[in-house]
N, C-alpha and C positions, 0 to 999 in steps of 0.2 A: 587711192584712197577716193570712194565715193562719198559724194556731195549730200548733206542731210538736209532735206528741207521740212518745212511744214506749214500748215494750211494757215493763209491769213485771212481775216476777216473785217474788210474796215467796218461792221458795226462796232467793234472793239473801241474804236478811236472817235466815233462821231459822239461825243461823251457830253459837250453843249450844243447850243443853238446854232453858234457862229458856226461851229465846226459842220454840221449839219447843213445848213444855210451853202457853207463854201462847198461842199460834196453834190450836193444839187445841182447848184450852179456851173459845175463843171459838166455835167451831164446834158444840163438844158442847152449850155453851148457847144457841143457835141451835136446834137441834133437827132442821134439815133432812139427812137422811138422805143425800142428795145432796151439800151441803156439807162435811159430817164427811167422807164418802168420798174428795171432791176434796180435801182439806186432808190427808188422810191421805196420799195421793197426791202434794201438795208437799212436805210434810215428808220422804218416803221420799227424792226424789228430791234435796233439800236434804242428805240424808246420803249420796247418791251410792245409786244403783239397784242397781248390779254388787253393791255390799258388804250391801244390803239382801238381795239374793237368797240370797247366802252363809248370810247369820243367820238368814235365815228358812225355808230348805230350798225356797223357791217359784221360780219361775224369772222374770226380768228380765220377760220379754213377759207373763207373767202378773200378776204385779204393774201393771204397766201398765195391763193391761187392769182387773182389779178396782179399779183405784184410780182411774179417769177417771171422767168425768163422768155415762159411761152404766155406771158399773161399779156391782157389788152383790156385795161382798165378802162370802165367808162368815165368820161370827163368828170362827171360826180364825184365818181367814188377819189380821183385826183386831186379835187378841191377839198372833199372831205379828210384824206390824208395829208395833206397841206397846214390845213387849220388844228389838226390834230397835233401837228409837231410844232405847231406856234409860227408857221408861215405863210405869207400870203405870195398868190403870182403876181408880178409885176412886170410890167412890157416896157420896152425899152427900144429906141428907133436903131435898127442894125448897122 
């Protein structure tokens, strides 16, 4: 019997600020810029891309592009997205 699989989208479980923060923290801990960018995109989609566009002042299309697998967002974009998610960037000793 063939195994049936379904598409899983992490955005579906990012329903609280704590879950979003934990999800992004794991991406930051991994250190892969592409994973961090992608994870920011997933978190933004979970929150609602139209609302994120309004809060950041960045168009939906630009957010989708910048926060995709191939995206390379400017640092100001990352900071605006984190702010719109209700999060802040914090540095800790390695």
